[in-house]
C-alpha positions in Angstrom: 14.8 -2.4 37.0 15.8 -1.8 40.6 13.1 -2.2 43.2 15.1 -4.1 45.8 18.8 -4.4 46.7 21.1 -5.9 44.2 21.4 -9.2 46.0 17.6 -9.5 46.5 16.3 -12.8 45.0 13.6 -11.0 43.0 16.2 -8.6 41.6 18.2 -11.6 40.4 15.2 -13.0 38.6 14.3 -9.7 37.0 17.9 -9.2 35.8 17.9 -12.7 34.3 14.8 -11.9 32.4 16.3 -8.6 31.2 13.7 -6.4 32.8 15.1 -2.9 32.6 12.3 -0.3 32.7 9.3 -0.8 35.1 5.8 -0.2 33.9 3.6 2.4 35.5 1.6 0.0 37.5 4.8 -1.8 38.8 6.2 1.5 40.0 2.9 2.6 41.6 2.4 -0.6 43.7 5.9 -0.2 45.3 5.5 3.5 46.3 6.0 4.1 50.0 2.4 4.9 50.5 1.4 1.5 49.1 3.7 -0.5 51.3 2.0 -3.3 53.4 -1.5 -1.9 52.6 -4.5 -3.2 50.8 -4.5 -2.1 47.2 -7.3 -1.3 44.7 -5.7 -1.0 41.3 -7.2 -0.1 38.0 -4.9 -0.8 35.1 -5.4 -2.0 31.5 -4.7 -5.5 30.4 -1.1 -6.0 29.3 0.3 -3.3 31.6 2.5 -5.7 33.6 0.0 -6.4 36.4 1.2 -10.0 37.2 4.7 -8.9 37.9 3.4 -5.8 39.7 1.5 -7.8 42.3 4.2 -10.4 42.5 6.5 -7.5 43.5 3.9 -5.9 45.8 3.5 -9.0 48.0 7.3 -9.8 48.1 8.0 -8.1 51.4 4.8 -9.5 52.9 5.9 -13.0 52.1 9.7 -12.7 52.6 10.1 -10.0 55.2 13.8 -9.5 55.7 14.7 -13.1 54.7 16.6 -13.9 51.5 14.6 -17.1 50.9 11.2 -18.5 51.8 11.1 -21.3 54.4 10.2 -24.8 53.1 6.7 -24.8 51.7 3.9 -26.0 53.9 0.6 -24.1 53.9 0.1 -21.4 51.3 1.2 -17.8 52.1 -0.5 -16.1 49.1 -3.6 -16.9 47.1 -4.1 -15.5 43.5 -7.6 -15.8 42.1 -8.1 -15.4 38.3 -11.2 -15.6 36.0 -9.9 -18.2 33.6 -7.7 -21.3 33.4 -5.4 -19.8 30.8 -4.8 -16.7 32.9 -4.1 -18.9 36.0 -1.6 -21.0 34.2 0.1 -17.8 32.8 0.3 -16.3 36.3 1.8 -19.5 37.7 4.5 -19.4 35.0 5.2 -15.7 35.7 5.4 -16.0 39.5 7.5 -19.2 39.2 10.4 -17.4 37.5 9.9 -14.3 39.6 10.3 -16.3 42.9 12.8 -18.7 41.5 15.7 -17.5 43.5 13.5 -17.0 46.6 12.8 -20.7 46.7 9.1 -20.1 45.9 6.9 -23.0 45.0 3.8 -22.0 43.0 0.9 -24.4 42.4 -2.1 -23.9 40.1 -5.7 -25.2 40.7 -8.0 -24.8 37.7 -11.1 -26.4 36.3 -10.5 -29.1 33.7 -7.4 -30.5 35.5 -7.3 -33.6 37.7 -8.4 -32.3 41.2 -6.8 -35.3 42.9 -3.4 -34.4 41.4 -3.9 -30.8 42.6 -4.7 -32.0 46.1 -1.5 -34.0 46.2 0.5 -31.0 45.2 -1.2 -28.9 47.8 -0.5 -31.5 50.4 3.2 -31.5 49.5 3.3 -27.8 50.2 3.1 -24.5 48.2 4.0 -20.9 49.0 1.6 -19.4 46.4 -1.6 -21.0 45.0 -3.1 -19.6 41.8 -6.5 -20.7 40.7 -10.0 -20.1 39.3 -12.8 -19.3 41.7 -14.8 -22.5 41.3 -11.9 -24.9 41.7 -10.4 -23.0 44.7 -13.8 -23.1 46.4 -14.0 -26.8 45.8 -10.6 -27.4 47.4 -11.6 -25.2 50.4 -14.8 -27.1 50.9 -13.1 -30.5 50.6 -10.3 -29.5 53.0 -7.5 -29.8 50.4 -6.6 -26.1 50.6 -5.9 -24.5 54.0 -5.8 -20.7 54.5 -4.8 -20.3 58.1 -1.3 -19.0 57.2 -2.4 -16.8 54.3 -0.7 -13.4 54.3 -2.0 -12.0 51.0 -4.9 -12.5 48.6 -4.9 -11.1 45.1 -8.0 -10.8 42.9 -6.8 -10.5 39.3 -9.2 -9.2 36.6 -11.8 -8.8 39.2 -14.3 -7.1 36.8 -14.2 -10.1 34.5 -14.8 -12.5 37.4 -17.9 -10.6 38.4 -19.1 -10.5 34.7 -18.7 -14.3 34.6 -20.9 -14.8 37.6 -18.2 -15.7 40.2 -19.4 -13.2 42.9 -20.7 -16.0 45.3 -17.4 -18.0 44.9 -15.3 -14.9 45.5 -17.2 -14.0 48.6 -16.9 -17.6 49.9 -13.1 -17.6 49.3 -12.6 -14.2 51.0 -14.7 -15.1 54.0 -12.5 -18.3 54.4 -9.3 -16.3 54.6 -7.7 -14.7 57.7 -9.0 -11.2 58.6 -5.5 -9.8 58.9 -4.5 -10.7 55.4 -3.5 -8.1 52.7 -6.1 -7.9 49.9 -4.9 -6.7 46.5 -7.7 -6.1 43.9 -6.7 -5.6 40.3 -9.2 -4.7 37.6 -9.1 -3.1 34.1 -12.2 -1.1 35.1 -13.8 -0.1 38.4 -17.5 -0.4 38.1 -19.8 0.1 41.1 -19.8 -3.7 41.9 -16.0 -3.7 42.3 -16.0 -0.7 44.5 -18.6 -2.2 46.7 -16.7 -5.4 47.1 -13.5 -3.5 47.9 -15.3 -1.6 50.7 -16.5 -4.8 52.1 -13.3 -6.9 52.0 -10.5 -4.4 52.1 -9.2 -2.2 55.0 -8.0 1.3 54.3 -7.2 0.4 50.7 -4.8 2.5 48.7 -6.3 3.3 45.4 -4.1 3.3 42.3 -5.4 4.3 38.9 -2.9 3.8 36.0 -4.1 5.8 33.0 -3.4 4.5 29.5 -3.4 8.0 28.1 -5.9 9.8 25.8 -5.5 7.1 23.1 -6.0 4.0 25.2 -3.1 1.7 25.4 -0.1 3.6 24.2 1.4 0.6 22.4 -1.7 -0.3 20.4 -2.6 1.2 17.1 -6.4 1.1 16.4 -7.7 0.8 12.9 -11.4 0.7 11.8 -12.0 -0.9 8.4 -15.2 -0.4 6.3 -16.6 -3.8 5.3 -19.5 -4.8 3.1 -21.9 -7.2 4.8 -20.9 -10.3 2.8 -17.1 -9.7 2.8 -16.2 -10.0 6.5 -14.3 -13.2 6.0 -12.4 -11.8 3.0 -11.5 -8.7 5.1 -10.1 -11.0 7.8 -8.0 -12.8 5.2 -6.6 -9.6 3.8 -5.9 -8.0 7.1 -4.0 -11.2 8.2 -2.0 -11.0 5.0 -1.4 -7.2 5.2 -0.4 -6.8 8.9 2.7 -8.9 9.4 2.5 -10.6 12.9 3.9 -13.9 14.1 0.7 -14.5 16.0 -2.8 -13.0 15.5 -6.0 -13.3 17.5 -9.4 -13.0 15.8 -12.5 -12.4 17.9 -16.0 -13.6 17.1 -19.1 -13.3 19.3 -20.5 -16.8 19.1 -19.1 -20.4 19.0 -20.7 -20.9 15.5 -18.9 -17.9 14.2 -15.6 -19.2 15.6 -16.1 -22.6 13.9 -17.1 -21.0 10.6 -14.3 -18.5 10.4 -11.7 -21.1 11.4 -12.8 -23.4 8.7 -12.6 -20.5 6.1 -9.0 -19.6 7.3 -7.9 -23.3 7.1 -9.3 -23.6 3.6 -7.4 -20.4 2.6 -4.1 -21.9 3.8 -3.7 -20.3 7.2 -2.6 -22.3 10.2 -5.5 -21.5 12.5 -6.8 -22.9 15.8 -10.1 -22.2 17.6 -10.9 -21.4 21.2 -14.4 -21.5 22.4 -16.4 -22.7 25.4 -17.3 -26.0 23.8 -13.7 -27.3 23.7 -12.4 -29.5 26.5 -9.4 -28.6 28.5 -7.1 -31.0 26.5 -8.2 -29.4 23.2 -7.6 -25.9 24.6 -4.1 -26.9 25.8 -3.2 -28.3 22.4 -4.4 -25.2 20.7 -2.4 -22.9 23.0 0.7 -25.1 22.6 0.4 -25.0 18.8 0.3 -21.1 19.1 3.3 -21.0 21.4 5.6 -23.3 19.4 4.7 -21.7 16.1 2.7 -24.5 14.5 -0.3 -22.2 14.4 -0.3 -18.5 13.6 -4.0 -17.5 14.0 -6.3 -18.1 16.9 -10.1 -17.6 16.4 -11.8 -17.2 19.8 -14.8 -15.9 21.7 -14.5 -13.3 24.4 -14.9 -15.8 27.3 -12.5 -18.4 25.8 -9.8 -15.8 25.2 -9.9 -14.1 28.6 -6.5 -14.2 30.3 -4.5 -15.8 27.5 -1.1 -14.4 26.8 0.2 -15.4 23.4 3.8 -14.9 22.4 4.6 -12.3 19.8 0.9 -11.4 19.4 1.0 -8.3 17.3 -2.5 -8.2 15.8 -6.0 -8.4 17.1 -9.0 -8.5 14.7 -12.5 -7.9 15.8 -14.4 -9.8 13.1 -17.5 -8.9 15.0 -17.8 -5.8 17.1 -17.5 -6.2 20.8 -20.5 -5.7 23.0 -19.1 -2.6 24.8 -16.0 -0.4 25.3 -14.8 -2.5 28.2 -14.8 -5.7 26.0 -13.0 -3.7 23.3 -10.2 -2.8 25.7 -10.0 -6.4 27.1 -9.7 -7.8 23.6 -7.2 -5.2 22.3 -5.2 -5.6 25.5 -4.0 -9.0 24.4 -1.6 -7.2 22.1 0.8 -4.3 22.8 2.2 -6.0 25.9 5.5 -5.6 27.7 6.6 -2.6 25.6 5.9 -4.3 22.2 3.7 -2.6 19.6 0.4 -4.0 18.5 -2.5 -3.4 16.1 -6.2 -3.7 16.9 -8.4 -3.8 13.8 -12.2 -3.4 14.0 -14.2 -4.6 11.0 -17.2 -2.3 10.8 -20.3 -3.1 8.7 -22.0 -0.1 7.1 -24.9 -0.3 9.5 -22.7 -0.5 12.6 -20.6 2.6 11.9 -22.2 4.9 14.5 -22.1 2.2 17.1 -18.4 1.6 16.4 -17.7 5.3 16.7 -19.5 5.6 20.0 -17.7 2.6 21.4 -14.3 4.0 20.4 -15.2 7.3 21.9 -16.3 5.7 25.2 -13.0 3.7 25.3 -11.0 6.9 24.8 -9.2 5.6 21.7 -8.7 7.1 18.3 -8.9 4.8 15.3 -7.7 5.3 11.8 -10.6 4.7 9.4 -10.0 3.1 6.0 -11.0 0.3 3.6 -9.9 -3.3 3.5 -6.4 -3.8 2.2 -6.7 -4.7 -1.5 -5.0 -7.6 -3.3 -2.8 -5.1 -5.1 -1.7 -3.6 -1.8 -0.8 -7.0 -0.4 1.1 -8.0 -3.6 3.2 -4.8 -3.3 4.0 -5.7 0.3 4.9 -9.2 -0.7 7.4 -7.8 -3.2 9.0 -5.6 -0.5 9.1 -8.5 2.0 10.7 -10.8 -0.5 13.5 -8.4 -1.1 14.1 -8.2 2.7 13.7 -11.9 3.2 16.6 -14.0 4.6 16.4 -15.9 1.3 17.8 -12.8 -0.4 19.7 -11.0 2.3 21.6 -13.8 4.1 25.2 -14.4 3.2 25.5 -17.4 0.9 27.6 -20.5 1.7 30.0 -22.1 -0.8 27.4 -24.9 -1.4 24.8 -22.3 -2.2 27.1 -20.5 -4.6 28.0 -23.7 -6.4 24.3 -24.6 -6.8 23.5 -21.1 -8.0 26.2 -21.3 -10.7 24.9 -24.6 -11.8 21.4 -23.2 -12.1 22.7 -20.2 -14.1 24.4 -22.6 -16.5 21.0 -24.2 -17.2 18.5 -21.4 -16.8 18.4 -17.6 -17.4 18.5 -15.3 -14.4 14.8 -14.3 -15.1 13.8 -18.0 -14.9 15.6 -18.5 -11.6 14.1 -15.2 -10.1 10.6 -16.3 -11.2 11.1 -19.6 -9.6 12.1 -17.9 -6.4 9.0 -15.7 -6.5 6.8 -18.8 -7.1 8.3 -20.6 -4.1 7.8 -17.5 -1.9 4.2 -17.0 -2.9 3.4 -20.7 -2.6 3.9 -20.4 1.2 1.4 -17.5 1.4 -2.4 -17.6 1.4 -3.9 -15.8 -1.6 -5.3 -12.3 -1.0 -9.0 -11.8 -1.7 -10.6 -9.3 -4.1 -12.6 -7.0 -1.9 -15.0 -4.2 -2.4 -14.5 -0.9 -0.5 -17.9 0.5 0.3 -16.3 4.0 0.3 -16.7 7.0 2.4 -19.9 8.1 0.8 -21.8 5.3 2.5 -20.5 6.5 5.8 -21.5 10.1 5.4 -24.7 11.1 7.3 -27.7 12.0 5.2 -30.6 14.2 5.9 -33.4 12.1 7.6 -36.4 11.5 5.5 -39.6 9.7 6.1 -39.9 6.3 4.5 -42.9 4.0 4.2 -43.8 0.9 2.2 -47.3 1.0 0.7 -48.6 -2.0 -1.2 -45.2 -3.3 -2.1 -43.8 0.1 -3.3 -41.4 2.3 -1.3 -43.4 5.5 -1.6 -40.6 8.1 -1.3 -37.9 8.3 -3.9 -34.3 9.6 -3.5 -33.8 13.4 -3.3 -31.2 13.5 -6.1 -30.6 11.6 -9.3 -31.1 7.8 -9.3 -30.5 4.8 -11.5 -33.1 2.0 -11.9 -32.3 -1.7 -11.6 -34.4 -4.9 -11.9 -34.5 -8.2 -10.0 -35.7 -11.4 -11.7 -38.2 -12.2 -8.9 -41.6 -10.8 -8.2 -44.9 -11.5 -6.6 -44.9 -15.1 -7.9 -41.9 -15.7 -5.6 -43.3 -13.8 -2.6 -41.1 -10.7 -3.2 -41.4 -8.4 -0.2 -39.4 -5.2 0.7 -38.7 -6.7 4.2 -36.3 -9.2 2.7 -35.5 -7.6 -0.6 -33.8 -4.6 1.0 -31.3 -6.6 3.1 -30.5 -8.7 0.0 -30.0 -5.7 -2.2 -27.7 -4.2 0.5 -25.7 -7.4 0.8 -25.2 -8.0 -2.9 -24.6 -4.3 -3.8 -22.7 -3.4 -0.7 -24.7 -0.3 0.0 -27.0 0.9 2.8 -30.7 1.1 3.1 -30.6 4.9 2.8 -29.2 4.6 -0.8 -32.3 2.6 -2.0 -35.2 4.6 -3.3 -38.5 3.4 -4.7 -39.2 -0.4 -4.9 -41.9 -1.6 -7.4 -42.9 -5.2 -7.2 -44.4 -6.8 -10.4 -45.7 -10.3 -11.1 -42.4 -11.7 -12.3 -39.8 -9.0 -11.5 -39.0 -6.2 -9.0 -37.6 -2.8 -9.9 -35.9 -0.4 -7.6 -33.8 2.8 -7.8 -30.4 3.4 -6.4 -28.7 6.7 -5.6 -26.7 7.8 -8.6 -23.7 8.6 -6.4 -23.2 4.9 -5.6 -24.7 3.3 -8.8 -21.4 2.6 -10.3 -20.1 0.9 -7.2 -23.4 -1.0 -6.9 -23.1 -2.3 -10.4 -19.5 -3.4 -9.9 -20.5 -5.2 -6.7 -23.5 -7.1 -8.1 -21.4 -8.2 -11.1 -19.1 -10.0 -8.7 -21.9 -12.0 -7.2 -21.7 -15.7 -8.2 -25.3 -16.6 -7.4 -27.5 -17.1 -10.5 -30.9 -17.7 -8.9 -31.4 -14.0 -8.1 -30.0 -11.6 -10.6 -29.8 -7.8 -10.5 -29.5 -6.0 -13.8 -29.5 -2.3 -14.8 -32.8 -1.1 -16.1 -32.1 2.5 -17.1 -33.7 5.8 -16.1 -37.3 5.0 -17.1 -38.8 2.3 -14.8 -41.9 2.0 -17.0 -40.2 0.5 -20.0 -40.8 -3.2 -20.5 -43.1 -3.8 -17.6 -44.3 -7.4 -17.1 -47.4 -6.5 -15.2 -48.7 -3.7 -13.1 -47.1 -3.0 -9.7 -49.0 -4.1 -6.7 -51.6 -1.4 -5.8 -53.9 -3.4 -3.6 -55.3 -5.6 -6.4 -53.6 -8.7 -7.7 -53.2 -8.8 -11.5 -53.0 -11.9 -13.6 -50.2 -12.5 -16.1 -52.3 -12.0 -19.2 -55.0 -9.6 -18.2 -55.3 -6.3 -16.5 -58.4 -7.3 -14.6 -58.2 -7.7 -10.9 -58.2 -11.4 -9.8 -61.0 -11.9 -7.3 -59.5 -15.1 -5.9 -58.5 -15.2 -2.2 -54.8 -15.0 -1.5 -53.1 -17.5 0.8 -50.3 -16.9 3.2 -48.4 -19.6 5.1 -48.6 -19.7 8.9 -45.4 -20.1 10.9 -46.2 -23.8 11.4 -46.5 -24.3 7.6 -50.4 -24.4 7.4 -51.9 -22.0 5.0 -53.8 -19.1 6.4 -56.7 -17.7 4.4 -56.8 -14.0 3.9 -59.8 -11.9 2.7 -60.1 -11.3 -1.0 -58.4 -8.1 -2.0 
């Protein structure tokens, strides 16, 4: 990678890091048209933006000098949305400006502000920080900006999403008018363009396209998942896709805690990142991922913003992101610096159309399929064992001696079986999963549905199979909660349920014959015994235990209507009297 002369200090640093081919954004910011100008850059996460703006401000800071003068007041200010991203940028710029004598200081929330003020007082060429902490240092006089030559806003769209507009405007207003302003953002919404017009002068706009399939180094997969098997799907994907480090996204803190607990119980080395953790806990989690003590990180969107994990080859969306931009930010954590990555979306049956629309908006093509099965994973385990260093590495004399001793005592089959057991003992067990199949994803003709007196009035257009539930009116059976429960246990959609008839002690319902076999297999795997689903046959009238609800309540032993009033609980627990039916 040659941007400067061979003896330039940044060239030495890049050579030492074995940088050979520049990324598109790194090339674009050093084009002649971009020299010494304000820049408005849109580029995806993981495209090499940190090194790009480090290169872009080099001539502004160094000029024709080979080294920076001893540090006093800052020459450049880098503003990032999160602590993790700020610390990452500090590390990147520290090695990039190593031979230029650059001193880079970070100022982030959660760290000791007094220690930061002491470092600022000792002098820094580049200051990297989060908006709130930088503003605090400005207001307290710990950070001076009179000599600033460049300001960089990194991940500007995320900073606005997180509510940092007022802090950003305060920081920009406090910097010299003649500074260079470089604004980097994965997307350029109207709010970013408006800010650029206000705080930049004659900005050169750079748009680095990720191509028609999103990030070129990311493979997107969409996996069909039954409602109650999301955790099992996460386990099997982690086992199936071999990656030193994996990042699993959830939408809430509770989901993060729950999923981390499940992964730990299954034998994965997993840490969590969410907003409720203190800075010390976050640092410990990140360090465990970097040094290999943990392989999986379960995180929320906000907590994971800006983190750069080593060898991150897999991102799993355990819960769908809110929009296409969040999908790109999440997925951009992998496939960085020329390495390949996999982004897996777990899609519930009811969320399939939303997922397709999101992928289309993001401009990415995903390969659809089912969750990797236990058999698929076992086959891969066999292949990986045969390629493992246990088998392929050259044996030492001590190894050969021990092998001969074992062969004298045991058969080759016994020794091979022991090796297999040792290998498998280090791996979490794969889960038995149910593939909802493509039939549940195929669109059906719309038809009117209505519930009348506890019975779904319209049946299915084709053949159906009847089933029974061991709960009825005595246990307040109602289609509003019966239908979701049937969908969860049978791993089907609402459209595949026909008539529902509620009796005194049981409920009967019909299922589309096309999915009846899969439905039966799914309910047979359910461990709960309080609510049981059983096949009934083709004739729902056989063996009735009372008439279905038709507007009049029936007693258990008579066919006469019961003229007693019915009671229904109020939200506060007090009974509410209803008129006699």
